[in-house]
N, CA, C and O atoms as CSV, one atom per row, in Angstrom:
chain,resi,resn,atom,element,x,y,z
A,1,UNK,N,N,83.753,101.683,100.435
A,1,UNK,CA,C,82.439,101.202,99.495
A,1,UNK,C,C,82.590,102.164,98.240
A,1,UNK,O,O,82.949,103.258,97.805
A,2,UNK,N,N,82.108,101.069,98.024
A,2,UNK,CA,C,81.963,100.991,96.174
A,2,UNK,C,C,80.429,101.259,95.775
A,2,UNK,O,O,79.901,100.162,95.953
A,3,UNK,N,N,79.527,102.075,95.365
A,3,UNK,CA,C,78.290,101.355,95.168
A,3,UNK,C,C,77.728,101.625,93.331
A,3,UNK,O,O,77.929,102.692,92.752
A,4,UNK,N,N,77.197,100.712,92.837
A,4,UNK,CA,C,76.318,101.046,91.737
A,4,UNK,C,C,74.198,100.716,92.197
A,4,UNK,O,O,73.649,99.808,92.820
A,5,UNK,N,N,73.794,101.631,91.687
A,5,UNK,CA,C,72.655,101.793,91.664
A,5,UNK,C,C,72.515,100.371,91.020
A,5,UNK,O,O,73.486,100.020,90.350
A,6,UNK,N,N,71.359,99.403,91.122
A,6,UNK,CA,C,70.876,98.315,89.930
A,6,UNK,C,C,70.053,98.081,89.770
A,6,UNK,O,O,70.049,96.976,90.311
A,7,UNK,N,N,68.671,98.272,89.214
A,7,UNK,CA,C,67.377,98.015,89.538
A,7,UNK,C,C,66.693,99.221,91.047
A,7,UNK,O,O,65.611,98.994,91.589
A,8,UNK,N,N,67.533,100.317,91.418
A,8,UNK,CA,C,66.747,100.170,92.197
A,8,UNK,C,C,67.641,99.872,93.539
A,8,UNK,O,O,67.453,100.435,94.618
A,9,UNK,N,N,68.514,99.015,93.311
A,9,UNK,CA,C,69.076,98.496,94.736
A,9,UNK,C,C,70.708,99.094,94.691
A,9,UNK,O,O,71.203,99.585,93.677
A,10,UNK,N,N,71.312,98.966,95.798
A,10,UNK,CA,C,72.324,99.152,95.644
A,10,UNK,C,C,73.279,97.680,95.726
A,10,UNK,O,O,73.183,96.762,96.541
A,11,UNK,N,N,74.046,97.809,94.780
A,11,UNK,CA,C,75.077,96.872,94.627
A,11,UNK,C,C,76.800,97.364,95.331
A,11,UNK,O,O,77.602,98.208,94.933
A,12,UNK,N,N,76.833,96.729,96.104
A,12,UNK,CA,C,77.925,97.496,96.903
A,12,UNK,C,C,78.857,96.431,96.553
A,12,UNK,O,O,78.288,95.479,96.019
A,13,UNK,N,N,80.494,96.264,96.734
A,13,UNK,CA,C,81.722,96.295,96.529
A,13,UNK,C,C,82.932,96.859,97.074
A,13,UNK,O,O,82.893,98.087,97.152
A,14,UNK,N,N,84.520,96.044,97.668
A,14,UNK,CA,C,84.571,96.589,98.425
A,14,UNK,C,C,86.031,97.573,97.458
A,14,UNK,O,O,86.559,98.608,97.866
A,15,UNK,N,N,86.310,96.958,96.375
A,15,UNK,CA,C,87.421,97.544,95.760
A,15,UNK,C,C,87.099,98.562,94.463
A,15,UNK,O,O,85.917,98.823,94.239
A,16,UNK,N,N,88.290,99.218,93.488
A,16,UNK,CA,C,87.693,99.654,92.356
A,16,UNK,C,C,88.147,98.412,91.591
A,16,UNK,O,O,87.152,98.166,90.910
A,17,UNK,N,N,88.962,97.585,91.333
A,17,UNK,CA,C,89.020,96.370,90.506
A,17,UNK,C,C,87.116,95.751,90.365
A,17,UNK,O,O,86.560,95.540,89.287
A,18,UNK,N,N,86.346,95.551,91.984
A,18,UNK,CA,C,85.318,94.525,91.832
A,18,UNK,C,C,84.619,95.519,91.527
A,18,UNK,O,O,83.565,95.013,91.143
A,19,UNK,N,N,84.526,96.591,91.451
A,19,UNK,CA,C,83.588,98.207,90.985
A,19,UNK,C,C,83.544,97.504,89.679
A,19,UNK,O,O,82.665,96.743,89.273
A,20,UNK,N,N,84.832,97.952,88.979
A,20,UNK,CA,C,84.685,98.062,87.527
A,20,UNK,C,C,84.243,96.815,86.779
A,20,UNK,O,O,83.753,96.817,85.649
A,21,UNK,N,N,84.493,95.650,87.611
A,21,UNK,CA,C,84.154,94.261,86.931
A,21,UNK,C,C,82.530,94.436,87.449
A,21,UNK,O,O,81.772,94.517,86.483
A,22,UNK,N,N,81.985,94.495,88.500
A,22,UNK,CA,C,80.740,94.227,88.449
A,22,UNK,C,C,80.282,95.444,87.389
A,22,UNK,O,O,79.072,95.414,87.164
A,23,UNK,N,N,80.847,96.268,86.851
A,23,UNK,CA,C,79.860,97.650,86.320
A,23,UNK,C,C,80.108,96.404,84.648
A,23,UNK,O,O,79.298,95.980,83.824
A,24,UNK,N,N,81.275,96.258,84.778
A,24,UNK,CA,C,81.073,95.241,83.295
A,24,UNK,C,C,80.170,94.435,82.742
A,24,UNK,O,O,79.517,94.312,81.705
A,25,UNK,N,N,80.333,93.967,83.694
A,25,UNK,CA,C,79.849,92.630,84.075
A,25,UNK,C,C,77.890,92.616,83.340
A,25,UNK,O,O,77.348,92.018,82.410
A,26,UNK,N,N,77.347,93.756,84.534
A,26,UNK,CA,C,75.612,94.561,84.647
A,26,UNK,C,C,75.903,95.838,84.508
A,26,UNK,O,O,75.628,96.517,85.497
A,27,UNK,N,N,76.505,96.557,83.348
A,27,UNK,CA,C,76.034,97.931,83.184
A,27,UNK,C,C,74.900,98.408,82.114
A,27,UNK,O,O,74.876,99.434,81.435
A,28,UNK,N,N,74.168,97.563,82.169
A,28,UNK,CA,C,72.593,97.616,81.377
A,28,UNK,C,C,71.385,98.143,82.591
A,28,UNK,O,O,70.517,99.002,82.429
A,29,UNK,N,N,71.689,97.240,83.945
A,29,UNK,CA,C,71.108,96.935,84.671
A,29,UNK,C,C,71.969,98.349,86.030
A,29,UNK,O,O,71.388,98.259,87.111
A,30,UNK,N,N,72.797,99.148,86.041
A,30,UNK,CA,C,73.669,100.347,86.639
A,30,UNK,C,C,72.869,101.963,85.888
A,30,UNK,O,O,72.521,102.385,84.786
A,31,UNK,N,N,72.894,102.309,86.998
A,31,UNK,CA,C,72.202,103.760,86.712
A,31,UNK,C,C,73.127,104.839,87.491
A,31,UNK,O,O,72.920,106.052,87.487
A,32,UNK,N,N,74.155,104.195,88.141
A,32,UNK,CA,C,74.820,105.289,88.967
A,32,UNK,C,C,76.188,104.756,89.203
A,32,UNK,O,O,76.786,103.758,88.802
A,33,UNK,N,N,76.471,105.699,89.946
A,33,UNK,CA,C,78.224,104.864,90.247
A,33,UNK,C,C,78.397,105.737,91.135
A,33,UNK,O,O,78.539,106.871,90.678
A,34,UNK,N,N,78.453,105.612,92.599
A,34,UNK,CA,C,78.796,106.218,94.313
A,34,UNK,C,C,80.093,105.618,94.298
A,34,UNK,O,O,79.946,104.405,94.448
A,35,UNK,N,N,81.441,105.965,94.170
A,35,UNK,CA,C,82.432,105.788,95.028
A,35,UNK,C,C,83.182,106.745,96.074
A,35,UNK,O,O,82.943,107.937,96.267
A,36,UNK,N,N,84.285,105.829,96.795
A,36,UNK,CA,C,84.950,106.645,97.636
A,36,UNK,C,C,85.960,107.168,96.924
A,36,UNK,O,O,86.469,106.303,96.211
A,37,UNK,N,N,86.640,108.595,96.782
A,37,UNK,CA,C,87.785,108.618,96.413
A,37,UNK,C,C,88.685,107.587,96.296
A,37,UNK,O,O,89.065,106.978,95.296
A,38,UNK,N,N,88.975,107.477,97.461
A,38,UNK,CA,C,90.105,106.565,98.386
A,38,UNK,C,C,89.614,104.832,98.848
A,38,UNK,O,O,89.925,104.563,100.008
A,39,UNK,N,N,89.042,103.909,98.224
A,39,UNK,CA,C,88.708,102.889,98.377
A,39,UNK,C,C,89.802,102.141,99.060
A,39,UNK,O,O,89.661,100.952,99.347
A,40,UNK,N,N,90.612,102.637,99.260
A,40,UNK,CA,C,91.621,101.119,99.786
A,40,UNK,C,C,92.829,101.016,98.406
A,40,UNK,O,O,93.163,101.718,97.451
A,41,UNK,N,N,93.161,99.821,98.941
A,41,UNK,CA,C,93.961,99.517,97.570
A,41,UNK,C,C,93.472,98.781,96.619
A,41,UNK,O,O,92.660,97.889,96.861
A,42,UNK,N,N,93.970,99.101,95.220
A,42,UNK,CA,C,94.034,99.267,93.259
A,42,UNK,C,C,94.307,100.452,93.041
A,42,UNK,O,O,95.367,101.076,93.095
A,43,UNK,N,N,92.251,101.007,92.537
A,43,UNK,CA,C,92.698,101.483,91.716
A,43,UNK,C,C,92.069,103.053,93.000
A,43,UNK,O,O,91.853,102.839,94.193
A,44,UNK,N,N,91.909,104.416,92.367
A,44,UNK,CA,C,91.085,105.371,93.163
A,44,UNK,C,C,89.988,105.515,92.626
A,44,UNK,O,O,89.945,105.174,91.444
A,45,UNK,N,N,88.714,106.055,93.250
A,45,UNK,CA,C,87.578,106.163,93.074
A,45,UNK,C,C,87.534,107.072,91.289
A,45,UNK,O,O,86.750,106.858,90.364
A,46,UNK,N,N,88.784,108.158,91.366
A,46,UNK,CA,C,88.717,109.333,90.179
A,46,UNK,C,C,89.123,108.140,89.473
A,46,UNK,O,O,88.354,107.769,88.586
A,47,UNK,N,N,90.200,107.437,89.685
A,47,UNK,CA,C,90.647,106.057,87.895
A,47,UNK,C,C,89.398,105.329,87.661
A,47,UNK,O,O,89.297,104.927,86.502
A,48,UNK,N,N,88.148,104.967,88.650
A,48,UNK,CA,C,86.956,103.943,88.544
A,48,UNK,C,C,85.985,104.461,87.513
A,48,UNK,O,O,85.476,103.801,86.607
A,49,UNK,N,N,85.822,105.597,87.751
A,49,UNK,CA,C,85.096,106.640,87.150
A,49,UNK,C,C,85.668,107.158,85.711
A,49,UNK,O,O,84.904,106.989,84.760
A,50,UNK,N,N,86.706,107.661,85.496
A,50,UNK,CA,C,87.087,107.727,84.217
A,50,UNK,C,C,87.518,106.333,83.415
A,50,UNK,O,O,87.901,106.367,82.246
A,51,UNK,N,N,87.418,105.185,84.133
A,51,UNK,CA,C,86.899,103.777,83.331
A,51,UNK,C,C,85.592,103.193,82.824
A,51,UNK,O,O,85.206,102.551,81.848
A,52,UNK,N,N,85.113,103.689,83.888
A,52,UNK,CA,C,83.200,103.347,83.940
A,52,UNK,C,C,82.947,104.423,82.783
A,52,UNK,O,O,82.268,103.886,81.908
A,53,UNK,N,N,83.307,105.995,82.407
A,53,UNK,CA,C,83.402,106.886,81.472
A,53,UNK,C,C,83.652,106.598,80.030
A,53,UNK,O,O,83.389,107.174,78.975
A,54,UNK,N,N,84.210,105.578,80.347
A,54,UNK,CA,C,84.995,105.302,78.689
A,54,UNK,C,C,84.076,104.072,77.929
A,54,UNK,O,O,83.819,103.838,76.748
A,55,UNK,N,N,83.773,103.518,79.010
A,55,UNK,CA,C,82.781,102.782,78.823
A,55,UNK,C,C,81.372,102.785,78.424
A,55,UNK,O,O,80.795,101.900,77.793
A,56,UNK,N,N,80.785,104.113,78.958
A,56,UNK,CA,C,79.390,104.802,78.964
A,56,UNK,C,C,79.810,106.193,79.310
A,56,UNK,O,O,79.825,106.732,80.417
A,57,UNK,N,N,80.228,106.778,77.858
A,57,UNK,CA,C,80.426,107.851,78.080
A,57,UNK,C,C,78.805,109.113,79.531
A,57,UNK,O,O,77.613,108.868,79.713
A,58,UNK,N,N,79.554,110.090,80.038
A,58,UNK,CA,C,77.939,111.158,80.473
A,58,UNK,C,C,77.737,109.926,81.445
A,58,UNK,O,O,77.168,110.299,82.471
A,59,UNK,N,N,78.044,108.497,81.441
A,59,UNK,CA,C,77.354,107.860,83.203
A,59,UNK,C,C,77.403,108.774,84.559
A,59,UNK,O,O,78.514,109.249,84.798
A,60,UNK,N,N,76.620,109.008,85.248
A,60,UNK,CA,C,76.195,109.219,86.211
A,60,UNK,C,C,77.674,109.011,87.942
A,60,UNK,O,O,77.732,108.182,88.850
A,61,UNK,N,N,78.352,109.954,87.675
A,61,UNK,CA,C,79.632,109.791,88.848
A,61,UNK,C,C,78.993,110.418,90.291
A,61,UNK,O,O,78.506,111.547,90.231
A,62,UNK,N,N,78.991,109.810,91.381
A,62,UNK,CA,C,79.147,110.636,92.618
A,62,UNK,C,C,80.969,110.372,93.201
A,62,UNK,O,O,81.655,109.390,92.917
A,63,UNK,N,N,81.222,111.067,93.699
A,63,UNK,CA,C,82.312,110.948,94.464
A,63,UNK,C,C,82.107,111.362,95.939
A,63,UNK,O,O,81.363,112.319,96.154
A,64,UNK,N,N,82.760,110.663,97.079
A,64,UNK,CA,C,82.768,110.748,98.075
A,64,UNK,C,C,83.562,111.108,98.828
A,64,UNK,O,O,84.639,110.512,98.878
A,65,UNK,N,N,83.335,112.059,99.557
A,65,UNK,CA,C,85.143,111.918,100.571
A,65,UNK,C,C,85.231,113.040,101.456
A,65,UNK,O,O,84.549,114.056,101.322
A,66,UNK,N,N,86.185,112.827,102.482
A,66,UNK,CA,C,86.627,113.722,103.301
A,66,UNK,C,C,87.549,114.296,103.328
A,66,UNK,O,O,87.585,115.153,104.211
A,67,UNK,N,N,88.738,114.175,102.451
A,67,UNK,CA,C,89.744,114.805,102.597
A,67,UNK,C,C,90.545,115.500,101.174
A,67,UNK,O,O,91.376,116.404,101.089
A,68,UNK,N,N,90.042,114.839,100.379
A,68,UNK,CA,C,90.313,115.000,98.623
A,68,UNK,C,C,89.305,116.116,97.557
A,68,UNK,O,O,89.475,116.362,96.362
A,69,UNK,N,N,88.666,116.431,98.124
A,69,UNK,CA,C,87.233,117.592,97.936
A,69,UNK,C,C,88.492,118.380,96.755
A,69,UNK,O,O,88.152,118.360,95.572
A,70,UNK,N,N,89.544,118.879,97.010
A,70,UNK,CA,C,90.143,119.912,96.671
A,70,UNK,C,C,90.377,119.499,94.863
A,70,UNK,O,O,90.526,120.335,93.972
A,71,UNK,N,N,90.353,117.999,94.691
A,71,UNK,CA,C,91.640,117.400,93.903
A,71,UNK,C,C,90.618,117.321,92.858
A,71,UNK,O,O,90.911,117.183,91.671
A,72,UNK,N,N,88.729,117.458,93.547
A,72,UNK,CA,C,87.893,117.300,92.539
A,72,UNK,C,C,87.721,118.039,91.063
A,72,UNK,O,O,87.399,117.486,90.011
A,73,UNK,N,N,87.966,119.163,91.234
A,73,UNK,CA,C,88.249,119.661,90.003
A,73,UNK,C,C,89.244,119.189,89.289
A,73,UNK,O,O,88.818,118.662,88.261
A,74,UNK,N,N,90.415,119.149,89.392
A,74,UNK,CA,C,91.028,118.683,88.128
A,74,UNK,C,C,91.166,117.091,88.090
A,74,UNK,O,O,91.443,116.507,87.042
A,75,UNK,N,N,90.951,116.416,89.323
A,75,UNK,CA,C,90.730,114.785,88.817
A,75,UNK,C,C,89.263,114.229,88.431
A,75,UNK,O,O,89.290,113.103,87.934
A,76,UNK,N,N,88.369,114.643,88.529
A,76,UNK,CA,C,87.185,114.441,88.491
A,76,UNK,C,C,86.279,114.311,87.574
A,76,UNK,O,O,86.486,115.305,86.877
A,77,UNK,N,N,85.240,113.636,87.016
A,77,UNK,CA,C,85.036,113.569,85.321
A,77,UNK,C,C,84.075,114.622,85.553
A,77,UNK,O,O,83.507,115.127,86.522
A,78,UNK,N,N,84.121,114.831,83.688
A,78,UNK,CA,C,82.617,116.559,83.540
A,78,UNK,C,C,81.154,116.270,84.300
A,78,UNK,O,O,80.740,115.111,84.280
A,79,UNK,N,N,80.545,117.065,84.815
A,79,UNK,CA,C,79.307,116.497,85.589
A,79,UNK,C,C,78.904,116.031,86.547
A,79,UNK,O,O,77.763,116.014,87.008
A,80,UNK,N,N,80.422,115.362,87.131
A,80,UNK,CA,C,80.257,114.591,88.144
A,80,UNK,C,C,79.787,115.067,89.410
A,80,UNK,O,O,79.750,116.296,89.463
A,81,UNK,N,N,79.264,114.226,90.867
A,81,UNK,CA,C,79.049,115.099,91.521
A,81,UNK,C,C,79.837,114.788,92.869
A,81,UNK,O,O,80.274,113.659,93.093
A,82,UNK,N,N,79.992,115.826,93.734
A,82,UNK,CA,C,80.596,115.222,94.779
A,82,UNK,C,C,80.244,115.505,96.233
A,82,UNK,O,O,80.185,116.722,96.411
A,83,UNK,N,N,79.989,114.802,97.334
A,83,UNK,CA,C,80.170,115.365,98.425
A,83,UNK,C,C,80.546,115.161,100.038
A,83,UNK,O,O,80.173,114.044,100.395
A,84,UNK,N,N,80.919,115.608,100.678
A,84,UNK,CA,C,81.692,115.498,101.423
A,84,UNK,C,C,81.282,114.928,102.682
A,84,UNK,O,O,80.117,115.056,103.058
A,85,UNK,N,N,82.537,114.025,103.676
A,85,UNK,CA,C,82.090,113.257,104.346
A,85,UNK,C,C,82.173,113.719,106.147
A,85,UNK,O,O,83.238,114.130,106.608
A,86,UNK,N,N,81.308,113.626,106.755
A,86,UNK,CA,C,80.519,113.683,107.052
A,86,UNK,C,C,79.336,113.880,106.099
A,86,UNK,O,O,79.541,115.023,105.693
A,87,UNK,N,N,78.319,113.483,105.554
A,87,UNK,CA,C,77.109,113.770,105.015
A,87,UNK,C,C,75.862,112.885,105.375
A,87,UNK,O,O,75.936,111.692,105.669
A,88,UNK,N,N,74.508,113.750,105.304
A,88,UNK,CA,C,73.739,113.049,105.787
A,88,UNK,C,C,72.941,112.507,105.073
A,88,UNK,O,O,72.096,113.321,104.701
A,89,UNK,N,N,72.746,111.308,104.602
A,89,UNK,CA,C,71.561,110.252,104.032
A,89,UNK,C,C,71.044,111.372,102.836
A,89,UNK,O,O,71.719,111.466,101.811
A,90,UNK,N,N,70.225,111.935,102.956
A,90,UNK,CA,C,69.987,113.141,102.388
A,90,UNK,C,C,70.170,113.753,101.235
A,90,UNK,O,O,69.488,113.941,100.227
A,91,UNK,N,N,71.575,114.114,101.709
A,91,UNK,CA,C,72.815,114.423,101.095
A,91,UNK,C,C,72.743,113.690,99.508
A,91,UNK,O,O,72.326,114.089,98.421
A,92,UNK,N,N,73.286,112.594,99.918
A,92,UNK,CA,C,73.497,111.434,99.101
A,92,UNK,C,C,71.993,110.867,98.390
A,92,UNK,O,O,71.945,110.143,97.395
A,93,UNK,N,N,70.943,111.321,99.065
A,93,UNK,CA,C,69.567,110.992,98.123
A,93,UNK,C,C,69.337,112.256,97.487
A,93,UNK,O,O,68.207,112.262,97.000
A,94,UNK,N,N,69.992,113.392,97.284
A,94,UNK,CA,C,70.118,114.578,96.862
A,94,UNK,C,C,70.442,114.509,95.229
A,94,UNK,O,O,69.925,114.870,94.172
A,95,UNK,N,N,71.500,113.888,95.651
A,95,UNK,CA,C,73.148,113.847,94.689
A,95,UNK,C,C,72.438,112.841,93.602
A,95,UNK,O,O,72.134,113.149,92.449
A,96,UNK,N,N,72.273,111.772,94.133
A,96,UNK,CA,C,71.222,110.961,93.232
A,96,UNK,C,C,70.169,111.331,92.356
A,96,UNK,O,O,70.084,111.430,91.132
A,97,UNK,N,N,69.483,111.489,93.191
A,97,UNK,CA,C,68.579,112.256,92.589
A,97,UNK,C,C,68.783,113.101,91.421
A,97,UNK,O,O,68.421,112.759,90.296
A,98,UNK,N,N,69.520,114.507,91.755
A,98,UNK,CA,C,70.297,115.263,90.526
A,98,UNK,C,C,70.690,114.892,89.503
A,98,UNK,O,O,70.230,115.331,88.449
A,99,UNK,N,N,71.894,113.747,89.568
A,99,UNK,CA,C,72.530,113.656,88.740
A,99,UNK,C,C,71.505,112.476,87.537
A,99,UNK,O,O,71.705,112.375,86.326
A,100,UNK,N,N,70.548,111.800,88.268
A,100,UNK,CA,C,69.435,110.565,86.955
A,100,UNK,C,C,68.699,111.769,86.509
A,100,UNK,O,O,68.759,111.885,85.285
A,101,UNK,N,N,68.021,112.707,87.100
A,101,UNK,CA,C,67.187,113.475,86.202
A,101,UNK,C,C,67.784,114.157,85.148
A,101,UNK,O,O,67.389,114.138,83.983
A,102,UNK,N,N,68.978,114.905,85.689
A,102,UNK,CA,C,70.225,114.944,84.824
A,102,UNK,C,C,69.932,114.338,83.479
A,102,UNK,O,O,69.258,115.000,82.690
A,103,UNK,N,N,70.509,112.763,83.027
A,103,UNK,CA,C,70.443,111.848,82.311
A,103,UNK,C,C,69.486,112.034,81.892
A,103,UNK,O,O,69.362,112.974,81.107
A,104,UNK,N,N,68.595,111.375,82.167
A,104,UNK,CA,C,67.528,110.933,81.734
A,104,UNK,C,C,67.142,112.020,80.349
A,104,UNK,O,O,66.116,111.842,79.691
């Protein structure tokens, strides 16, 4: 799952390409990117975040992963947050809150 918060609501899509298209079409309403590192076919979460950051430098990014945490330092964008699966909903809420507070 890949999601971006939009006006307090989550916009969920199933591929990196769909997420990038959704972001490009409505980026003014998006406040953060929540992406699985390995969403399936197509671009990775690492690549998705890099492309979003090319459009909007400093955009808040949260990666979710169960196996790729060691790659975060070399693959993740600066200032991003990584949470490892399985995680509690409170961990995700805290990560989003932390990034949005930092971006404000």
